[in-house]
Structures are given as C-alpha cells and as structure tokens.
DRENLUM-70500 format. One record per residue (C-alpha): chain; z, y negated, x negated. Coordinates in steps of 0.2 Angstrom, whole numbers, plus 2048, in hexadecimal, padded with zeros to 3 digits. Each point is the difference from the previous one (the first is absolute). Example, Ala and Ser with C-alpha at 12.3 -4.5 7.8 and 13.67 -1.06 7.14 Angstrom:
% residues 2
<unit:A; pz:827; py:816; px:7C2>;
<unit:A; pz:7FD; py:7EF; px:7FA>;
//
This chain:
% residues 348
<unit:A; pz:82D; py:7C9; px:72B>;
<unit:A; pz:80A; py:7F1; px:804>;
<unit:A; pz:7F0; py:7F7; px:809>;
<unit:A; pz:7FF; py:810; px:80B>;
<unit:A; pz:814; py:7FF; px:803>;
<unit:A; pz:7FD; py:7EF; px:806>;
<unit:A; pz:7F2; py:802; px:80C>;
<unit:A; pz:80A; py:810; px:807>;
<unit:A; pz:810; py:7F4; px:801>;
<unit:A; pz:7F5; py:7F3; px:809>;
<unit:A; pz:7F9; py:80C; px:80C>;
<unit:A; pz:811; py:805; px:805>;
<unit:A; pz:806; py:7EF; px:803>;
<unit:A; pz:7F2; py:7FC; px:80A>;
<unit:A; pz:804; py:810; px:80B>;
<unit:A; pz:812; py:7FA; px:802>;
<unit:A; pz:7FC; py:7EE; px:804>;
<unit:A; pz:7F4; py:807; px:80E>;
<unit:A; pz:80D; py:80C; px:805>;
<unit:A; pz:80C; py:7F1; px:802>;
<unit:A; pz:7F2; py:7F7; px:80B>;
<unit:A; pz:7FE; py:80F; px:80B>;
<unit:A; pz:812; py:805; px:802>;
<unit:A; pz:803; py:80C; px:80E>;
<unit:A; pz:810; py:805; px:80A>;
<unit:A; pz:80C; py:80A; px:7F5>;
<unit:A; pz:801; py:80E; px:80E>;
<unit:A; pz:7ED; py:800; px:805>;
<unit:A; pz:7F7; py:80D; px:805>;
<unit:A; pz:801; py:812; px:7FF>;
<unit:A; pz:7FE; py:80A; px:7F0>;
<unit:A; pz:7EF; py:806; px:803>;
<unit:A; pz:7F3; py:7F1; px:7FE>;
<unit:A; pz:7F2; py:806; px:80C>;
<unit:A; pz:7F6; py:7F0; px:7FD>;
<unit:A; pz:7FF; py:804; px:7ED>;
<unit:A; pz:7F9; py:811; px:804>;
<unit:A; pz:7F3; py:7F8; px:80B>;
<unit:A; pz:7FB; py:7F5; px:7F2>;
<unit:A; pz:7FE; py:80F; px:7F5>;
<unit:A; pz:7F7; py:80A; px:80B>;
<unit:A; pz:7F2; py:7F1; px:803>;
<unit:A; pz:7FF; py:7FE; px:7ED>;
<unit:A; pz:7FE; py:813; px:800>;
<unit:A; pz:7F2; py:800; px:80E>;
<unit:A; pz:7F7; py:7F2; px:7F7>;
<unit:A; pz:800; py:809; px:7EF>;
<unit:A; pz:7FC; py:812; px:807>;
<unit:A; pz:7F3; py:7F8; px:80C>;
<unit:A; pz:7F7; py:7F7; px:7F3>;
<unit:A; pz:7FF; py:810; px:7F5>;
<unit:A; pz:7F9; py:80A; px:80E>;
<unit:A; pz:7F3; py:7F4; px:803>;
<unit:A; pz:7F9; py:805; px:7EE>;
<unit:A; pz:7FC; py:811; px:808>;
<unit:A; pz:7FF; py:7FE; px:811>;
<unit:A; pz:7EE; py:800; px:808>;
<unit:A; pz:803; py:7F5; px:810>;
<unit:A; pz:7F3; py:808; px:80C>;
<unit:A; pz:802; py:80D; px:80C>;
<unit:A; pz:7F4; py:80A; px:7F9>;
<unit:A; pz:809; py:802; px:7EF>;
<unit:A; pz:812; py:7FA; px:803>;
<unit:A; pz:807; py:812; px:803>;
<unit:A; pz:7F9; py:807; px:7F1>;
<unit:A; pz:804; py:7F2; px:7F6>;
<unit:A; pz:813; py:801; px:804>;
<unit:A; pz:801; py:812; px:7FD>;
<unit:A; pz:7F5; py:7FF; px:7EF>;
<unit:A; pz:80E; py:7F3; px:7FB>;
<unit:A; pz:80E; py:80C; px:804>;
<unit:A; pz:7F8; py:80F; px:7F7>;
<unit:A; pz:7F5; py:7F9; px:7F1>;
<unit:A; pz:807; py:7EF; px:7FB>;
<unit:A; pz:810; py:801; px:7F5>;
<unit:A; pz:80F; py:7FC; px:80A>;
<unit:A; pz:7F4; py:7FA; px:80F>;
<unit:A; pz:80C; py:80C; px:80A>;
<unit:A; pz:80E; py:7F5; px:7FB>;
<unit:A; pz:7F8; py:7EF; px:805>;
<unit:A; pz:7FA; py:806; px:810>;
<unit:A; pz:810; py:809; px:805>;
<unit:A; pz:809; py:7F1; px:7FA>;
<unit:A; pz:7F6; py:7F4; px:80B>;
<unit:A; pz:800; py:80B; px:810>;
<unit:A; pz:814; py:804; px:7FF>;
<unit:A; pz:803; py:7ED; px:7FB>;
<unit:A; pz:7F8; py:7FB; px:810>;
<unit:A; pz:809; py:80C; px:80B>;
<unit:A; pz:811; py:7FB; px:7F7>;
<unit:A; pz:7FC; py:7ED; px:802>;
<unit:A; pz:7FF; py:802; px:812>;
<unit:A; pz:80F; py:80B; px:802>;
<unit:A; pz:80A; py:7F3; px:7F4>;
<unit:A; pz:7F9; py:7F1; px:80A>;
<unit:A; pz:807; py:808; px:811>;
<unit:A; pz:811; py:803; px:7F7>;
<unit:A; pz:800; py:7EE; px:7FA>;
<unit:A; pz:7FB; py:7FA; px:812>;
<unit:A; pz:80D; py:809; px:809>;
<unit:A; pz:80F; py:7FC; px:7F3>;
<unit:A; pz:7FC; py:7ED; px:801>;
<unit:A; pz:7FF; py:801; px:812>;
<unit:A; pz:811; py:809; px:802>;
<unit:A; pz:808; py:7F5; px:7F4>;
<unit:A; pz:7FA; py:7F0; px:809>;
<unit:A; pz:7F9; py:7F9; px:7F0>;
<unit:A; pz:7F2; py:7F8; px:809>;
<unit:A; pz:80C; py:7F3; px:807>;
<unit:A; pz:800; py:7ED; px:7FC>;
<unit:A; pz:7FA; py:7FB; px:7F2>;
<unit:A; pz:7F5; py:811; px:7FE>;
<unit:A; pz:7F6; py:7FF; px:80F>;
<unit:A; pz:7EF; py:7FC; px:7F6>;
<unit:A; pz:805; py:80E; px:7F4>;
<unit:A; pz:800; py:80C; px:80E>;
<unit:A; pz:7F0; py:7FA; px:807>;
<unit:A; pz:7F7; py:802; px:7EF>;
<unit:A; pz:808; py:811; px:7FE>;
<unit:A; pz:7F8; py:805; px:810>;
<unit:A; pz:7EF; py:7FA; px:7FC>;
<unit:A; pz:802; py:80A; px:7F0>;
<unit:A; pz:805; py:80F; px:80B>;
<unit:A; pz:7EF; py:7FF; px:809>;
<unit:A; pz:7F6; py:7FE; px:7F1>;
<unit:A; pz:808; py:80F; px:7F7>;
<unit:A; pz:7FC; py:80A; px:810>;
<unit:A; pz:7EF; py:7FA; px:800>;
<unit:A; pz:7FC; py:802; px:7EE>;
<unit:A; pz:808; py:813; px:802>;
<unit:A; pz:7F4; py:802; px:810>;
<unit:A; pz:7EF; py:7FA; px:7F7>;
<unit:A; pz:805; py:80A; px:7F0>;
<unit:A; pz:802; py:810; px:809>;
<unit:A; pz:7ED; py:802; px:806>;
<unit:A; pz:7FA; py:7FC; px:7EE>;
<unit:A; pz:7FF; py:812; px:7F9>;
<unit:A; pz:7F7; py:805; px:810>;
<unit:A; pz:808; py:811; px:803>;
<unit:A; pz:801; py:808; px:80F>;
<unit:A; pz:811; py:7FB; px:804>;
<unit:A; pz:7FE; py:7ED; px:7FD>;
<unit:A; pz:7EF; py:800; px:809>;
<unit:A; pz:807; py:806; px:811>;
<unit:A; pz:811; py:7F6; px:7FD>;
<unit:A; pz:7F5; py:7F1; px:7FF>;
<unit:A; pz:7F8; py:805; px:80F>;
<unit:A; pz:80F; py:802; px:80A>;
<unit:A; pz:808; py:7EF; px:7F9>;
<unit:A; pz:7F0; py:7F7; px:805>;
<unit:A; pz:7FE; py:807; px:811>;
<unit:A; pz:812; py:7F9; px:805>;
<unit:A; pz:7F9; py:7EF; px:7FF>;
<unit:A; pz:7F7; py:804; px:80F>;
<unit:A; pz:810; py:7FE; px:80A>;
<unit:A; pz:7FF; py:7ED; px:7FF>;
<unit:A; pz:7FA; py:7F9; px:810>;
<unit:A; pz:7EF; py:7F8; px:801>;
<unit:A; pz:7FC; py:7FE; px:7ED>;
<unit:A; pz:807; py:812; px:7FB>;
<unit:A; pz:7EE; py:809; px:801>;
<unit:A; pz:7F7; py:7F1; px:7F6>;
<unit:A; pz:80F; py:800; px:7F3>;
<unit:A; pz:7FE; py:814; px:7FD>;
<unit:A; pz:7ED; py:7FD; px:7FD>;
<unit:A; pz:803; py:7F1; px:7F5>;
<unit:A; pz:80D; py:809; px:7F6>;
<unit:A; pz:7F6; py:810; px:7FD>;
<unit:A; pz:7F0; py:7F6; px:7FF>;
<unit:A; pz:7F7; py:80B; px:80D>;
<unit:A; pz:805; py:80D; px:80D>;
<unit:A; pz:807; py:80D; px:7F4>;
<unit:A; pz:80A; py:800; px:7F0>;
<unit:A; pz:7F2; py:7FF; px:7F2>;
<unit:A; pz:7FA; py:7F8; px:7F1>;
<unit:A; pz:802; py:7EE; px:808>;
<unit:A; pz:813; py:805; px:803>;
<unit:A; pz:801; py:805; px:7EE>;
<unit:A; pz:7F9; py:7EF; px:7FA>;
<unit:A; pz:80D; py:7F6; px:80A>;
<unit:A; pz:80E; py:80B; px:7FB>;
<unit:A; pz:7FB; py:7FF; px:7EE>;
<unit:A; pz:7FF; py:7ED; px:7FF>;
<unit:A; pz:811; py:7FF; px:809>;
<unit:A; pz:808; py:80B; px:7F4>;
<unit:A; pz:7FB; py:7FA; px:7EF>;
<unit:A; pz:7FC; py:7EE; px:804>;
<unit:A; pz:808; py:7F7; px:80F>;
<unit:A; pz:810; py:80A; px:801>;
<unit:A; pz:805; py:7FF; px:7EF>;
<unit:A; pz:7FE; py:7EE; px:800>;
<unit:A; pz:80A; py:7FE; px:80F>;
<unit:A; pz:80E; py:80B; px:7FA>;
<unit:A; pz:801; py:7F6; px:7F0>;
<unit:A; pz:800; py:7EF; px:807>;
<unit:A; pz:80D; py:807; px:80C>;
<unit:A; pz:80B; py:806; px:7F4>;
<unit:A; pz:801; py:7F1; px:7F6>;
<unit:A; pz:804; py:7F6; px:810>;
<unit:A; pz:80C; py:80C; px:804>;
<unit:A; pz:809; py:800; px:7F0>;
<unit:A; pz:7FE; py:7EC; px:7FF>;
<unit:A; pz:80A; py:800; px:811>;
<unit:A; pz:80D; py:80D; px:7FA>;
<unit:A; pz:802; py:7F4; px:7F0>;
<unit:A; pz:802; py:7F0; px:80B>;
<unit:A; pz:80D; py:807; px:80C>;
<unit:A; pz:808; py:80D; px:7F6>;
<unit:A; pz:806; py:812; px:803>;
<unit:A; pz:809; py:803; px:80F>;
<unit:A; pz:814; py:803; px:7FE>;
<unit:A; pz:808; py:80F; px:804>;
<unit:A; pz:802; py:805; px:813>;
<unit:A; pz:811; py:7FA; px:805>;
<unit:A; pz:80A; py:802; px:811>;
<unit:A; pz:803; py:7F1; px:80B>;
<unit:A; pz:80E; py:7F6; px:7F8>;
<unit:A; pz:800; py:808; px:7EF>;
<unit:A; pz:802; py:7F5; px:7F2>;
<unit:A; pz:7F2; py:7FA; px:7F6>;
<unit:A; pz:804; py:7FD; px:7EE>;
<unit:A; pz:7F0; py:7F6; px:7FC>;
<unit:A; pz:800; py:807; px:7EE>;
<unit:A; pz:7EF; py:802; px:7F8>;
<unit:A; pz:7F9; py:80A; px:7F0>;
<unit:A; pz:7F0; py:7FB; px:7F7>;
<unit:A; pz:7F1; py:80C; px:803>;
<unit:A; pz:7FF; py:804; px:7ED>;
<unit:A; pz:807; py:80C; px:7FA>;
<unit:A; pz:80A; py:80A; px:80E>;
<unit:A; pz:7F4; py:7FE; px:80E>;
<unit:A; pz:7F1; py:802; px:7F6>;
<unit:A; pz:806; py:810; px:7F6>;
<unit:A; pz:805; py:807; px:811>;
<unit:A; pz:7EE; py:7FE; px:807>;
<unit:A; pz:7F9; py:807; px:7EF>;
<unit:A; pz:80D; py:810; px:803>;
<unit:A; pz:7FA; py:802; px:813>;
<unit:A; pz:7EE; py:800; px:7FA>;
<unit:A; pz:802; py:80D; px:7F2>;
<unit:A; pz:809; py:80A; px:80C>;
<unit:A; pz:7F3; py:7FF; px:80D>;
<unit:A; pz:7F2; py:804; px:7F3>;
<unit:A; pz:809; py:811; px:7FE>;
<unit:A; pz:7FF; py:804; px:812>;
<unit:A; pz:7EE; py:7FA; px:7FF>;
<unit:A; pz:7FC; py:80C; px:7F2>;
<unit:A; pz:809; py:80F; px:809>;
<unit:A; pz:7F5; py:7FE; px:80E>;
<unit:A; pz:7F1; py:7FF; px:7F6>;
<unit:A; pz:803; py:80F; px:7F4>;
<unit:A; pz:80A; py:80B; px:80C>;
<unit:A; pz:7F9; py:7FB; px:811>;
<unit:A; pz:7EF; py:7FC; px:7FD>;
<unit:A; pz:7FA; py:804; px:811>;
<unit:A; pz:80E; py:7F9; px:809>;
<unit:A; pz:7F4; py:7F2; px:808>;
<unit:A; pz:7F0; py:80C; px:7FF>;
<unit:A; pz:7FD; py:80B; px:80F>;
<unit:A; pz:7F3; py:80D; px:7FF>;
<unit:A; pz:7F3; py:7F7; px:808>;
<unit:A; pz:801; py:7F3; px:7F2>;
<unit:A; pz:7F8; py:80C; px:7F4>;
<unit:A; pz:7F0; py:802; px:80A>;
<unit:A; pz:7F2; py:7F3; px:801>;
<unit:A; pz:7FD; py:7F6; px:80F>;
<unit:A; pz:7F6; py:809; px:80E>;
<unit:A; pz:7FC; py:7F5; px:80F>;
<unit:A; pz:7FA; py:80F; px:80A>;
<unit:A; pz:810; py:80A; px:7FE>;
<unit:A; pz:80F; py:7FB; px:808>;
<unit:A; pz:810; py:806; px:7F8>;
<unit:A; pz:80E; py:805; px:80C>;
<unit:A; pz:80D; py:7F6; px:7F9>;
<unit:A; pz:7F7; py:7EF; px:7FF>;
<unit:A; pz:80D; py:7F2; px:7FF>;
<unit:A; pz:804; py:7F2; px:7F6>;
<unit:A; pz:80C; py:7FF; px:7F1>;
<unit:A; pz:812; py:801; px:803>;
<unit:A; pz:804; py:7ED; px:800>;
<unit:A; pz:7F3; py:7FF; px:80F>;
<unit:A; pz:807; py:810; px:80A>;
<unit:A; pz:80B; py:7F6; px:80B>;
<unit:A; pz:7F1; py:7F5; px:805>;
<unit:A; pz:7F6; py:810; px:803>;
<unit:A; pz:80D; py:808; px:80A>;
<unit:A; pz:805; py:7F3; px:80C>;
<unit:A; pz:7F0; py:7FE; px:80B>;
<unit:A; pz:801; py:814; px:802>;
<unit:A; pz:812; py:7FC; px:809>;
<unit:A; pz:7FB; py:7F2; px:80A>;
<unit:A; pz:7F1; py:7F8; px:807>;
<unit:A; pz:7F5; py:7F8; px:7F4>;
<unit:A; pz:802; py:7EE; px:806>;
<unit:A; pz:813; py:801; px:800>;
<unit:A; pz:7FF; py:808; px:7EF>;
<unit:A; pz:7F5; py:7F0; px:7FA>;
<unit:A; pz:80D; py:7F5; px:808>;
<unit:A; pz:810; py:807; px:7F8>;
<unit:A; pz:7F8; py:801; px:7EF>;
<unit:A; pz:7FB; py:7EC; px:802>;
<unit:A; pz:811; py:7FD; px:805>;
<unit:A; pz:808; py:809; px:7F3>;
<unit:A; pz:7F5; py:7F6; px:7F3>;
<unit:A; pz:804; py:7EF; px:807>;
<unit:A; pz:813; py:805; px:800>;
<unit:A; pz:7FF; py:805; px:7EE>;
<unit:A; pz:7F9; py:7EF; px:7FB>;
<unit:A; pz:80B; py:7F5; px:80C>;
<unit:A; pz:811; py:80A; px:7FD>;
<unit:A; pz:807; py:7F1; px:7F5>;
<unit:A; pz:7FD; py:7F4; px:80E>;
<unit:A; pz:806; py:80C; px:80D>;
<unit:A; pz:812; py:805; px:7F7>;
<unit:A; pz:806; py:7EF; px:7FB>;
<unit:A; pz:812; py:803; px:800>;
<unit:A; pz:809; py:7FC; px:7F0>;
<unit:A; pz:807; py:813; px:7FF>;
<unit:A; pz:7F8; py:80D; px:7F5>;
<unit:A; pz:80A; py:80F; px:801>;
<unit:A; pz:7F9; py:80D; px:80C>;
<unit:A; pz:811; py:802; px:80A>;
<unit:A; pz:800; py:7EE; px:802>;
<unit:A; pz:7EF; py:800; px:808>;
<unit:A; pz:800; py:80F; px:80A>;
<unit:A; pz:7F0; py:7FB; px:80C>;
<unit:A; pz:7F5; py:7FD; px:7F0>;
<unit:A; pz:807; py:80F; px:7F8>;
<unit:A; pz:7FC; py:80C; px:80E>;
<unit:A; pz:7EF; py:7F9; px:802>;
<unit:A; pz:7FC; py:803; px:7EE>;
<unit:A; pz:809; py:811; px:801>;
<unit:A; pz:7F4; py:804; px:80F>;
<unit:A; pz:7F1; py:7FC; px:7F7>;
<unit:A; pz:804; py:80A; px:7F2>;
<unit:A; pz:803; py:80F; px:80B>;
<unit:A; pz:7F1; py:7FD; px:809>;
<unit:A; pz:7F6; py:7FF; px:7F0>;
<unit:A; pz:806; py:80F; px:7FA>;
<unit:A; pz:800; py:80B; px:80F>;
<unit:A; pz:7ED; py:7FB; px:804>;
<unit:A; pz:7FC; py:804; px:7EE>;
<unit:A; pz:807; py:812; px:801>;
<unit:A; pz:7F9; py:803; px:811>;
<unit:A; pz:7EE; py:7F9; px:7F9>;
<unit:A; pz:803; py:80D; px:7F0>;
<unit:A; pz:804; py:80E; px:80B>;
<unit:A; pz:7F2; py:7FC; px:80D>;
//
C-alpha cells in the first residue's frame, strides 16, 4: 500500500512540475476548451474506425451490406458506426467554431503565427478525411455527393478536367475512386492528422496559450497558473460535457446526419433529385450556382489564401475585436457568407 502511495504521489509531483513549466495566463481563454474536444474526437475516430475495419468490406460490391449488417447483427455495432459518423460531423463543426473563435480573439498574432498555420493545415486534413470517409459506405447519397464534389474540380482552368479524371480514376465515380478514397481515409490522412496534431500541440506548448482578450490600454497583470490541476481539470470537464452532447445525438437523434438516400445502395444509373455534398461543403456547392464558375473558383482561392495569411495580414498588437474593426468586420463577413451559402445550398 505504501509503495502504491509513493508511486501515486510521484506521478502527482511530476504533473505539478510539468504544470509549472507549462504555466498559462491566469485569465487565459474561455471556459470551453474546443481544442481538448477536438483531441478527444480525433482519438474517438481512430478507435471507432479501427473497430469498423474488423467488419467492414472495403469494396463497392460489399461495402453497403457490410455496414448495414454491422448495424443489425454485430453487438453494439450500431453504436460504433453511429459514434464514428456523428463524431466526424461533430469534429468538423467544433473545428469551425475553434477556427472562428481563434480568429475573432486575434489569438493568431505574434508569437502564434505558426500555431495558426498548423491549425489551418489540420482543418483541411479533417475536411479531407470527412470527405473520403463519406464515400466508403457506398450509399446512394455518398455516391452522388462524391460525384458532385469531384465534378467541381473541373472549374480549375487548364488542369481541371484532367484532375477530375485523376481523382476519380476514370471518367465516372467508380471502383478506382473508391480505392483512392479508402487509401486516403485509412492510411494517408490519419498519419497526416496525427503528425499535424503533434506539431500543433508542440507549438502551443512552446509559445503558450493566448491571454484573455483585453481592450487597448487595459492593464495586463502577467500572472500565470500551472497547467495542472486547474486548467487540466477544466479541459477534462469540457470533454465530459461534450461526451454527453455526443451521446445525446447518437441515442436520440441517430439520423441527424443521415438523409433518406443514405439508406439506399449506390445506383450510378439513378440520379437522386437532391444530390449534393455534405453540410460542410454546401457553401462551395452553392457559390458556383450564384456567380460564374471562374469567379467562384477565384473567390474560393482568395478565401483559402487569406485564411493561411491572416496572421501576416493583421499584424497590429491589438487583439480585441473592437480595437481591430477592419479585421473583425472581414472575419464576420466571411462567417456570414459561409452560413448564408450553406443555408441556400441546403434549401436548393
């Protein structure tokens, strides 16, 4: 018993020493740690995805039946599948919130420019993972949503048509497309995300968390607190609270992210009336329907470049939204445009 207490005390002292090394501003951040939720969701995706591979048939001929057989016949298979699917959608949603909150708070400013850039890379990696995973059940909805998304690559000048052909592995979405998506989803993108998260957290560890946003001229105390136990417990509490939200969506709203066409096997010869991508790509789907395709492509490219370049454009020391009205207005306009285009795409 005494040896157990010594080991436990030693571990606690290690946490305290590490926490003192990773001291954070006393008034840092909001109560909800979106970063901790995202790390939890990434681990959930890896765990549930691994379990799914034990029963999933990675082939267009058997993928749909294997998924529905998992839901009906494997004990708790429905929980694993819904946990993975809901987790992917929640991960994208929380990542959007994390991105815009960081932007509004100006937490990308010196010395956190590389933290922001690495986060943007992770943002694209998560979107790519969600997109490649969406086709794998080979349902009517996933098949035609992939057709719509890959067809949008043709808007690129000169290389557009060839790029569509390369991504699909042929003229139409088929088995070659499936193989490419499968490889990216279970091998390439998980490795990218794990390495990216490690780099992102190492950068956060190096420069520290951002202080609370203050108005220009407001006094900064400079006081810090160790990461453990207060900040660590706050993050654990946040993750536990989010787990309840995730559980509620799985148990009480199981079809929240599953329209009717998701329950039908893919049929390349029958185009559904509402063929469109998932909700997180609806803005990109709707924009070319409102403006010429070339202009839509240019606007999307400018938005992507501006996303990565934001810390190098907004260089002033002020972080409070009211002290940087131009940057705050641009971010608010981008958010409004994203929401509006997504709603219009959903209603189209």
